[in-house]
C-alpha positions as CSV (number, residue, x, y, z in Angstrom):
1,X,30.6,23.8,14.0
2,X,27.4,26.0,13.1
3,X,28.3,25.1,9.5
4,X,29.0,21.7,10.3
5,X,25.5,21.4,11.6
6,X,24.1,23.3,8.5
7,X,25.5,21.0,6.2
8,X,24.9,17.6,7.7
9,X,21.2,18.5,8.2
10,X,21.0,19.6,4.2
11,X,22.7,16.0,3.7
12,X,20.0,14.0,5.7
13,X,16.8,16.3,3.9
14,X,18.1,15.3,1.1
15,X,18.5,11.7,1.7
16,X,15.0,12.0,3.0
17,X,14.0,13.7,0.2
18,X,15.2,10.7,-2.4
19,X,14.0,7.9,0.4
20,X,10.2,9.8,0.3
21,X,7.1,7.6,0.0
22,X,6.5,6.1,-3.7
23,X,3.1,6.9,-3.6
24,X,0.7,9.1,-2.1
25,X,-2.9,10.7,-2.5
26,X,-4.2,14.0,-2.7
27,X,-4.5,15.6,0.6
28,X,-8.1,16.7,1.7
29,X,-8.3,18.7,4.6
30,X,-10.9,21.4,5.8
31,X,-10.2,23.6,3.1
32,X,-13.0,21.6,1.9
33,X,-15.3,21.7,4.4
34,X,-14.8,17.6,5.0
35,X,-11.2,16.2,5.4
36,X,-11.9,12.9,4.1
37,X,-12.5,11.6,0.4
38,X,-15.1,9.2,1.9
39,X,-16.7,11.7,3.8
40,X,-17.1,13.9,0.4
41,X,-18.2,10.6,-1.3
42,X,-20.7,9.8,1.3
43,X,-21.8,13.3,1.6
44,X,-22.9,14.3,-2.1
45,X,-24.3,10.5,-2.6
46,X,-26.9,11.3,0.1
47,X,-28.2,13.9,-2.5
48,X,-29.3,11.2,-4.5
49,X,-27.8,11.9,-7.9
50,X,-29.5,12.2,-11.2
51,X,-29.4,13.3,-14.4
52,X,-31.0,17.0,-14.7
53,X,-31.8,18.8,-18.1
54,X,-30.3,21.5,-19.0
55,X,-32.7,23.9,-21.0
56,X,-30.9,27.6,-20.0
57,X,-31.2,29.8,-22.7
58,X,-28.2,30.8,-24.8
59,X,-26.5,33.9,-23.1
60,X,-28.7,33.7,-20.2
61,X,-26.7,34.0,-16.2
62,X,-26.1,30.7,-14.5
63,X,-27.9,30.3,-10.9
64,X,-26.2,31.8,-8.4
65,X,-28.2,29.5,-6.1
66,X,-25.4,26.8,-6.3
67,X,-26.5,23.1,-4.0
68,X,-24.9,20.6,-2.7
69,X,-27.7,18.6,-4.9
70,X,-26.7,20.5,-7.8
71,X,-23.2,19.7,-7.5
72,X,-23.9,15.7,-6.9
73,X,-26.1,15.4,-10.1
74,X,-23.1,16.7,-11.8
75,X,-21.3,12.7,-11.1
76,X,-18.3,14.6,-10.3
77,X,-18.3,13.4,-7.3
78,X,-18.4,9.8,-8.8
79,X,-15.3,9.5,-10.6
80,X,-13.2,11.7,-8.2
81,X,-14.7,11.7,-4.7
82,X,-12.6,8.1,-4.8
83,X,-12.2,7.0,-1.3
84,X,-9.0,6.8,-0.7
85,X,-7.2,3.1,-0.9
86,X,-4.9,1.2,1.6
87,X,-2.1,2.3,1.6
88,X,0.3,-0.5,0.8
89,X,0.9,0.1,-2.7
90,X,3.4,-2.4,-4.1
91,X,1.4,-3.8,-6.5
92,X,0.9,-0.5,-7.7
93,X,4.6,-0.6,-9.1
94,X,4.6,-3.7,-10.3
95,X,1.6,-2.8,-12.9
96,X,3.2,0.9,-13.6
97,X,7.4,-0.7,-13.5
98,X,6.3,-3.5,-15.6
99,X,2.9,-3.6,-17.6
100,X,3.3,-2.7,-21.3
101,X,0.7,0.4,-22.2
102,X,-1.2,0.3,-24.9
103,X,-4.5,2.5,-26.0
104,X,-4.4,2.9,-22.3
105,X,-4.5,-1.1,-21.3
106,X,-1.9,-2.4,-19.1
107,X,-1.0,-5.7,-20.5
108,X,1.7,-8.1,-19.4
109,X,3.0,-10.5,-21.8
110,X,1.3,-13.7,-21.4
111,X,-1.1,-13.1,-19.8
112,X,-3.3,-9.8,-22.3
113,X,-5.0,-7.4,-20.7
114,X,-4.5,-6.6,-16.8
115,X,-6.4,-3.5,-16.6
116,X,-7.9,-1.0,-18.4
117,X,-8.3,2.8,-18.0
118,X,-9.7,4.0,-21.3
119,X,-12.7,6.8,-21.2
120,X,-15.2,4.1,-21.7
121,X,-14.5,1.8,-19.2
122,X,-13.5,4.2,-16.8
123,X,-17.5,5.4,-17.1
124,X,-18.9,1.5,-16.6
125,X,-16.5,1.8,-13.9
126,X,-18.4,4.7,-11.9
127,X,-21.7,4.2,-13.4
128,X,-21.3,7.5,-14.6
129,X,-23.9,9.1,-17.4
130,X,-23.7,10.0,-20.8
131,X,-21.7,13.6,-20.9
132,X,-23.6,16.6,-21.7
133,X,-20.9,18.8,-22.1
134,X,-17.0,18.5,-23.5
135,X,-14.2,20.0,-21.4
136,X,-12.4,21.8,-24.4
137,X,-11.5,25.1,-26.1
138,X,-15.4,25.7,-26.9
139,X,-16.6,25.0,-23.9
140,X,-14.0,27.5,-22.2
141,X,-14.7,30.4,-24.4
142,X,-18.6,29.9,-24.1
143,X,-17.6,30.4,-20.4
144,X,-15.5,33.5,-20.9
145,X,-18.8,34.9,-22.8
146,X,-21.2,34.1,-20.7
147,X,-19.1,35.7,-17.8
148,X,-17.0,38.9,-18.8
149,X,-16.5,39.6,-15.7
150,X,-15.1,37.4,-13.2
151,X,-14.6,38.7,-10.1
152,X,-18.8,39.5,-10.4
153,X,-19.1,35.9,-11.3
154,X,-16.8,34.6,-8.5
155,X,-18.0,36.6,-5.9
156,X,-20.8,34.4,-4.9
157,X,-18.5,31.6,-4.8
158,X,-16.4,33.8,-1.8
159,X,-17.4,32.6,1.2
160,X,-15.6,36.1,2.4
161,X,-18.3,37.9,-0.1
162,X,-16.1,39.5,-1.9
163,X,-14.5,38.8,-5.8
164,X,-11.8,35.6,-5.5
165,X,-8.2,36.8,-4.9
166,X,-5.3,35.0,-6.8
167,X,-1.9,35.0,-5.7
168,X,1.1,35.9,-7.8
169,X,1.1,32.2,-9.9
170,X,-2.3,33.0,-10.6
171,X,-3.7,30.5,-8.5
172,X,-7.0,30.7,-5.8
173,X,-7.3,29.7,-2.8
174,X,-9.2,26.9,-2.0
175,X,-9.8,28.1,1.9
176,X,-12.1,30.9,0.4
177,X,-14.7,29.4,-1.2
178,X,-18.0,28.9,0.4
179,X,-20.2,25.9,0.3
180,X,-20.7,23.8,-2.6
181,X,-17.6,25.5,-4.7
182,X,-15.0,24.3,-2.4
183,X,-16.2,20.6,-3.2
184,X,-15.9,21.3,-6.5
185,X,-12.5,22.3,-6.3
186,X,-11.3,19.8,-4.3
187,X,-13.1,16.6,-6.6
188,X,-11.2,19.0,-9.7
189,X,-8.0,18.9,-7.4
190,X,-7.6,15.0,-7.1
191,X,-9.0,14.3,-10.6
192,X,-5.9,16.2,-12.5
193,X,-3.6,14.5,-10.0
194,X,-2.7,17.2,-7.6
195,X,-0.6,17.1,-4.5
196,X,-3.4,18.5,-2.2
197,X,-6.4,20.8,-2.2
198,X,-5.4,24.1,-1.6
199,X,-5.1,26.1,-4.3
200,X,-6.5,25.7,-8.0
201,X,-5.8,27.1,-11.4
202,X,-7.9,29.8,-13.1
203,X,-8.7,27.5,-16.0
204,X,-10.5,25.2,-13.8
205,X,-13.2,28.4,-13.0
206,X,-15.6,26.8,-16.2
207,X,-15.3,23.2,-14.7
208,X,-16.2,24.7,-10.9
209,X,-19.1,26.9,-12.5
210,X,-20.6,23.7,-14.5
211,X,-19.7,20.8,-11.9
212,X,-22.0,23.3,-9.6
213,X,-24.7,23.5,-12.0
214,X,-25.4,19.8,-12.2
215,X,-23.8,19.8,-16.2
216,X,-22.1,16.1,-16.5
217,X,-19.0,17.1,-18.3
218,X,-17.3,14.2,-20.0
219,X,-15.0,13.4,-16.5
220,X,-14.2,10.2,-17.5
221,X,-12.3,11.6,-20.4
222,X,-10.5,13.9,-18.0
223,X,-9.2,11.3,-16.1
224,X,-7.7,9.0,-18.2
225,X,-6.1,11.9,-20.0
226,X,-4.8,12.9,-17.1
227,X,-3.7,9.6,-16.2
228,X,-2.3,8.4,-19.7
229,X,0.1,11.8,-18.8
230,X,1.4,10.9,-15.1
231,X,2.1,7.4,-16.5
232,X,4.3,8.9,-18.9
233,X,5.5,11.2,-17.2
234,X,6.1,8.6,-14.1
235,X,8.0,6.2,-16.7
236,X,9.8,9.0,-18.0
237,X,11.9,9.6,-14.7
238,X,11.6,7.1,-12.7
239,X,15.8,6.8,-12.0
240,X,16.8,2.8,-11.4
241,X,20.2,3.6,-10.6
242,X,19.9,5.9,-7.7
243,X,16.2,4.7,-6.7
244,X,14.3,8.0,-6.7
245,X,11.1,7.4,-7.1
246,X,8.6,10.2,-8.2
247,X,5.7,10.9,-6.3
248,X,2.0,9.3,-7.9
249,X,-1.6,10.7,-6.7
250,X,-3.3,8.4,-9.3
251,X,-2.6,5.1,-7.8
252,X,-6.9,4.7,-6.5
253,X,-7.1,4.7,-10.0
254,X,-4.6,2.0,-11.2
255,X,-6.4,-0.5,-8.6
256,X,-10.0,0.3,-10.1
257,X,-8.3,-0.3,-13.5
258,X,-6.8,-3.5,-12.8
259,X,-10.3,-4.6,-10.6
260,X,-11.8,-4.0,-13.7
261,X,-10.3,-7.2,-15.7
262,X,-9.0,-9.0,-13.5
263,X,-9.9,-11.6,-11.3
264,X,-9.1,-12.7,-7.8
265,X,-11.5,-15.6,-7.0
266,X,-9.9,-15.7,-3.1
267,X,-11.6,-12.4,-2.7
268,X,-14.8,-13.6,-3.6
269,X,-15.6,-10.5,-6.8
270,X,-18.1,-10.7,-9.3
271,X,-18.3,-7.0,-10.3
272,X,-19.6,-6.6,-13.3
273,X,-20.7,-3.6,-15.2
274,X,-24.3,-4.7,-14.6
275,X,-23.7,-4.4,-10.8
276,X,-25.6,-1.3,-9.0
277,X,-22.7,-0.4,-7.5
278,X,-19.6,1.6,-9.0
279,X,-16.2,-0.6,-8.9
280,X,-14.9,0.9,-6.0
281,X,-18.0,0.8,-3.5
282,X,-18.2,-2.9,-4.5
283,X,-14.3,-3.1,-3.8
284,X,-14.6,-1.0,-0.5
285,X,-12.6,-3.8,1.6
286,X,-9.8,-1.8,-0.2
287,X,-10.6,1.8,1.3
288,X,-8.5,3.0,3.8
289,X,-10.8,2.9,6.6
290,X,-12.3,-0.5,5.6
291,X,-9.2,-2.8,5.0
292,X,-7.5,-3.5,8.6
293,X,-10.3,-6.8,9.2
294,X,-9.2,-7.7,5.9
295,X,-5.7,-7.8,5.7
296,X,-4.9,-11.1,5.4
297,X,-7.2,-11.9,2.8
298,X,-6.4,-8.7,0.4
299,X,-2.6,-9.5,1.1
300,X,-2.9,-13.7,-0.1
301,X,-6.1,-13.3,-2.1
302,X,-5.2,-10.0,-4.0
303,X,-2.0,-9.2,-4.2
304,X,0.2,-12.5,-4.1
305,X,-2.2,-13.4,-7.9
306,X,-1.1,-9.8,-8.8
307,X,2.5,-11.0,-8.4
308,X,2.0,-14.1,-10.2
309,X,-0.2,-12.6,-12.7
310,X,2.7,-10.1,-13.7
311,X,5.6,-12.3,-13.5
312,X,4.4,-15.8,-13.4
313,X,5.9,-16.9,-10.4
314,X,6.0,-16.7,-6.5
315,X,7.1,-13.5,-5.1
316,X,9.7,-13.1,-2.8
317,X,9.1,-12.6,0.4
318,X,10.1,-8.9,0.3
319,X,10.9,-6.7,-2.3
320,X,14.6,-7.0,-3.2
321,X,15.3,-3.1,-2.5
322,X,13.9,-3.7,1.4
323,X,16.1,-6.9,1.8
324,X,19.0,-4.9,1.2
325,X,17.7,-2.0,2.7
326,X,17.2,-3.9,6.4
327,X,20.3,-5.4,6.6
328,X,21.7,-3.6,9.2
329,X,19.0,-3.6,11.2
330,X,17.0,-6.9,11.2
331,X,16.7,-10.1,9.0
332,X,13.4,-11.9,7.7
333,X,12.6,-15.4,8.2
334,X,9.9,-17.6,6.0
335,X,7.8,-20.1,7.4
336,X,5.0,-22.0,5.0
337,X,2.2,-20.4,5.5
338,X,3.7,-16.6,6.2
339,X,6.6,-14.5,7.2
340,X,7.7,-13.1,10.1
341,X,10.7,-10.1,10.8
342,X,13.3,-10.2,13.8
343,X,15.2,-6.9,15.0
344,X,18.6,-7.2,16.4
345,X,18.0,-7.0,20.1
346,X,14.3,-6.9,20.0
347,X,12.5,-8.7,22.8
348,X,8.7,-7.8,21.6
349,X,7.2,-10.4,20.0
350,X,7.0,-10.0,16.2
351,X,3.9,-10.4,14.2
352,X,2.8,-12.9,11.8
353,X,3.2,-11.5,8.5
354,X,1.9,-12.3,5.0
355,X,3.7,-14.1,2.5
356,X,4.9,-11.4,0.9
357,X,6.1,-8.3,3.2
358,X,4.8,-4.9,1.9
359,X,7.5,-2.2,2.0
360,X,5.3,0.0,4.3
361,X,4.5,-2.9,6.5
362,X,8.0,-4.0,6.4
363,X,9.1,-0.3,8.0
364,X,6.2,-0.1,10.6
365,X,7.0,-3.6,11.6
366,X,10.3,-2.7,12.1
367,X,9.2,0.7,14.1
368,X,6.5,-1.6,16.1
369,X,9.8,-3.7,17.7
370,X,11.8,-0.6,18.1
371,X,9.6,1.7,19.4
372,X,6.7,0.5,21.0
373,X,6.9,-0.9,25.1
374,X,9.9,-3.1,25.7
375,X,11.8,-2.2,22.2
376,X,15.4,-0.8,22.4
377,X,14.6,2.2,20.3
378,X,12.2,3.0,23.2
379,X,14.2,2.2,25.9
380,X,17.1,4.2,24.4
381,X,14.9,7.3,24.2
382,X,13.6,6.5,27.8
383,X,17.0,6.9,29.7
384,X,18.0,10.0,27.1
385,X,20.8,7.7,25.2
386,X,21.6,7.5,21.9
387,X,19.6,6.6,19.6
388,X,18.9,2.7,17.6
389,X,18.9,2.2,14.4
390,X,19.9,5.4,12.7
391,X,17.5,7.4,10.8
392,X,16.4,7.9,8.2
393,X,15.8,4.6,7.8
394,X,14.6,2.8,4.0
395,X,12.5,0.1,3.5
396,X,12.4,-0.2,-0.3
397,X,10.4,2.4,-1.2
398,X,9.3,3.7,1.9
399,X,11.1,5.3,4.8
400,X,11.1,5.9,8.5
401,X,12.4,9.5,8.5
402,X,13.0,9.8,12.1
403,X,13.0,8.4,15.5
404,X,9.5,10.5,15.7
405,X,8.3,9.2,12.7
406,X,9.3,5.8,13.6
407,X,6.8,5.9,17.3
408,X,4.1,7.4,15.3
409,X,4.0,4.9,12.9
410,X,3.6,1.7,15.9
411,X,-0.2,2.5,15.5
412,X,-0.7,1.7,12.3
413,X,0.6,-1.8,12.4
414,X,-0.9,-2.6,15.5
415,X,-4.0,-1.4,14.5
416,X,-4.5,-4.6,12.0
417,X,-4.4,-6.5,15.3
418,X,-2.1,-9.1,13.7
419,X,-1.5,-12.6,15.4
420,X,2.1,-13.0,17.2
421,X,5.0,-14.8,17.5
422,X,7.6,-15.9,20.0
423,X,10.4,-13.5,20.9
424,X,13.5,-14.4,21.3
425,X,17.4,-12.5,21.7
426,X,18.2,-11.8,18.1
427,X,21.8,-10.1,17.2
428,X,23.2,-12.0,15.0
429,X,26.5,-9.7,14.8
430,X,26.5,-8.5,18.1
431,X,25.0,-5.0,16.6
432,X,22.6,-4.0,19.5
433,X,25.4,-5.8,21.7
434,X,27.7,-3.1,20.7
435,X,25.9,0.3,21.0
436,X,24.4,-0.8,24.2
437,X,27.6,-1.6,25.9
438,X,28.8,1.7,23.8
439,X,26.4,3.8,25.9
440,X,26.5,2.4,28.9
441,X,23.0,0.7,29.6
442,X,22.2,-3.0,29.2
443,X,24.0,-5.5,27.5
444,X,21.9,-7.2,25.1
445,X,23.2,-10.6,23.6
446,X,21.5,-12.2,20.8
447,X,21.6,-16.2,21.2
448,X,21.7,-18.5,18.4
449,X,18.9,-20.2,18.0
450,X,19.7,-23.4,15.6
451,X,15.5,-24.3,14.8
452,X,14.5,-20.9,14.3
453,X,17.2,-19.8,12.8
454,X,16.9,-22.6,9.8
455,X,13.6,-20.1,8.7
456,X,16.3,-16.9,7.8
457,X,16.3,-15.6,4.5
458,X,14.1,-19.0,2.9
459,X,11.2,-18.7,0.4
460,X,10.1,-22.2,0.7
461,X,9.2,-25.2,2.9
462,X,11.4,-27.2,0.7
463,X,14.6,-24.8,1.6
464,X,13.8,-25.1,5.0
465,X,13.5,-28.9,5.3
466,X,16.3,-29.9,2.8
467,X,18.6,-27.6,5.3
468,X,17.5,-29.3,8.4
469,X,17.9,-32.2,7.0
470,X,21.7,-31.4,5.9
471,X,22.4,-30.0,9.5
472,X,20.6,-31.3,11.9
473,X,21.2,-35.0,13.5
474,X,18.0,-37.6,13.6
475,X,17.6,-36.7,17.1
476,X,17.3,-33.0,16.8
477,X,15.5,-33.5,13.4
478,X,12.5,-34.9,15.8
479,X,12.7,-32.0,18.5
480,X,12.7,-29.6,15.4
481,X,9.8,-31.5,13.7
482,X,8.0,-31.2,17.7
483,X,9.0,-27.3,18.2
484,X,7.6,-26.1,14.3
485,X,3.9,-27.9,15.1
486,X,4.1,-26.2,18.4
487,X,4.6,-22.9,17.7
488,X,2.0,-23.2,14.4
489,X,-0.7,-24.6,16.9
490,X,-0.8,-21.0,18.5
491,X,-1.8,-19.4,15.3
492,X,-4.9,-20.1,13.4
493,X,-3.5,-20.6,9.9
494,X,-7.2,-20.8,8.3
495,X,-7.5,-17.4,9.3
496,X,-4.5,-16.5,7.0
497,X,-7.0,-16.6,4.0
498,X,-4.3,-18.0,1.7
499,X,-5.4,-19.0,-1.4
500,X,-5.5,-22.2,-2.7
501,X,-2.8,-24.5,-3.4
502,X,-1.0,-24.7,-7.2
503,X,-1.6,-28.5,-8.6
504,X,1.7,-30.4,-8.4
505,X,3.6,-29.6,-12.2
506,X,2.7,-32.5,-15.2
507,X,6.3,-34.7,-15.1
508,X,8.8,-32.7,-17.9
509,X,11.6,-34.7,-19.7
510,X,13.6,-31.6,-19.9
511,X,17.2,-31.4,-17.8
512,X,16.0,-28.4,-15.8
513,X,12.1,-30.0,-15.1
514,X,14.1,-32.9,-14.0
515,X,16.1,-31.4,-11.8
516,X,13.0,-29.4,-10.3
517,X,11.7,-32.7,-9.7
518,X,14.6,-33.9,-7.9
519,X,14.7,-31.2,-5.4
520,X,11.0,-31.7,-5.1
521,X,11.3,-35.3,-4.6
522,X,13.6,-34.7,-1.8
523,X,12.1,-32.6,0.1
524,X,9.1,-34.6,-0.1
525,X,11.1,-37.3,1.4
526,X,12.6,-35.0,4.2
527,X,9.0,-34.1,4.9
528,X,8.2,-37.6,5.1
529,X,10.9,-38.6,7.6
530,X,10.4,-36.0,9.8
531,X,6.6,-37.0,9.7
532,X,7.4,-41.1,10.5
533,X,10.2,-40.1,12.9
534,X,7.9,-38.3,15.5
535,X,4.5,-40.4,15.3
536,X,5.6,-42.8,18.1
537,X,7.2,-40.3,20.0
538,X,4.2,-38.0,20.5
539,X,1.9,-41.1,21.4
540,X,4.2,-41.1,24.4
541,X,6.4,-37.7,25.4
542,X,3.1,-35.2,25.5
543,X,4.5,-33.8,28.7
544,X,7.9,-33.0,27.3
545,X,6.8,-31.2,24.1
546,X,6.6,-27.4,25.8
547,X,10.1,-28.2,27.8
548,X,11.5,-29.0,23.8
549,X,10.0,-25.4,22.9
550,X,11.5,-23.4,26.1
551,X,14.5,-25.0,25.7
552,X,15.7,-25.7,22.2
553,X,17.8,-23.0,21.7
554,X,20.5,-24.3,23.6
555,X,20.9,-26.7,20.8
556,X,24.0,-25.3,18.4
C-alpha cells in the first residue's frame, strides 16, 4: 500500500511539474532587506541618483563606507529593480513564440518592428547615463589586482563581521550581507535572470564592488546579453508536443521592449525617449500593485491590440490549450462585449471577463466559482467529502495544483472587483450531478437554458444571431431580444473600456470576400429583424420584462 501511494505521489508531482506556470519573476524576499522590487526601486530613487565622477588613484583601495546613496548613483536600480508587472503573461508568450528575432529586435511579418531590447534602446528606456566601466575580462582582472585578499575585502560586506563563506557550489548567501550590498546582489540576480535572490556567484564580486561605489557599469548591455540568451534558450527548449514550458524570468523587460515601439491609443500612452520618466514608471498601470483598477482597460486596450498586431486577426475568447483543458470542468460563453465562464454545478455568479480570457485569469475564475462561498468544491470540503474537480487542473500555461492552491487563488480574482453576471444551474452532461450523487450529497441538476446556451462557445455576435434565427421561433426571437437587453442593462458596458470598433471592410469581388460579406449581411438582417420585432412590444410590455428574464429557462 505504501509503495502504491508513493508511486501515485510521484506521478502527481510529475504532472504538476509539467504544468508549472509559464512565466515567473525573480523572487525578492527579506534576504535583500525589502521584499518587493517596487519597494527597492522607490528606496533607491529617493536617494536622488546622479552621476558621480570617479577620481580614485589607480591601485588605491576602495572606500569601505558604501551607502545607499552610492548604490543609487550607480543607476543599477533603474534597470534591475524594475517593479513586477501584472501576472497575465499570454502576451509575452505570443512575442517569444511567434515574433522573429533579428538584431535583438522583435519583428512580425507584415507589420514590422514590434519591440527592441538592443542595448542602446534599453539605455534610453530606463534613462541610464553613459557607462563609466565595461563588464569584461579586463574589468574582472582589475578588481582582482586591487583586491588580492577577497576575504578581507568582503569582510566589510558581511553583516556578521566576518568574511563571506562559499558553499560547495562556490556560491554566497545573500542573507549574510549587510546594506547596501544585499540590495546590489538582489538586483544583479534580476539582471542575470536568476529565479530568486538567495544565492549569488563569486563572479559578481567585481560588479557588487562597482555598484556600491557609485560606478556606472554598462548595465544595459548586460541585460541585453542576458535577455538574448534567455530568449534563444527558451525557444530551443520549448516543446510543442508535450506542452512543457521552461520558466522565463525576464517577462517585464519583454513587455517594456514592446511598449517602446508599439503604440496603444486606447491606453492613452504617449511615451517618448524625451519623457522625464523611465518607460516602466510611465507605464506603471501595468505594475503588479497598480493594475487592478485598470484591468478592463489593459485587457482591451493593450492585450487585444497586441494580438491583432501579432496575428492580424481578432483573438479567440481564450487560448486553444485552455479551451481543451477546461472541457471536464466548465464551458466558456461569448457575449458581444465580454466573455464569461460557467463551471459545472456552479451556483456562484460568474464574473464579466474581458473578450480574451488570459490563462491565469481563467484558472482563477474557476477557483472562484468552485471554492468561494456557495461553490461546489467549498461545499464538498466543508462536509468532508471527496473533492471535485480533480487536481491538478490545467488552464493553458497555468495550473491549479491542488485544492489549497485553488482556495488561495480566489482572492486574486475577487480583488479585481469585476462586474458579475447572473448565475444559473449549469451541468450539461450531468458531471456534477453524478459526482454529488456518488458522495451522497445534495443532487445538483443543470437545467437547459435555451437563450443562455446560444452564447456557449461563440466568438462573435454574428454567430449568436445566426444560431438564434435558425433555432428559435418568431415568438422566441422576441423574447430572446428582451432577455439579452435586460441582462446587458445591469452591466456598465462603457466601463469595460472597449476599443473603437473596426470600420466595415470595403467590398471585394473575390469569392471569399463575397462569402464573408453574405454572412455579415445575414447577421445584420437577423439583428435588424430582432430589433424591429421588439419595438412595439417594448411600449406595452414593460411589466412583463422581468418575468420573461426569470422564466425563460423553461423554454426548450
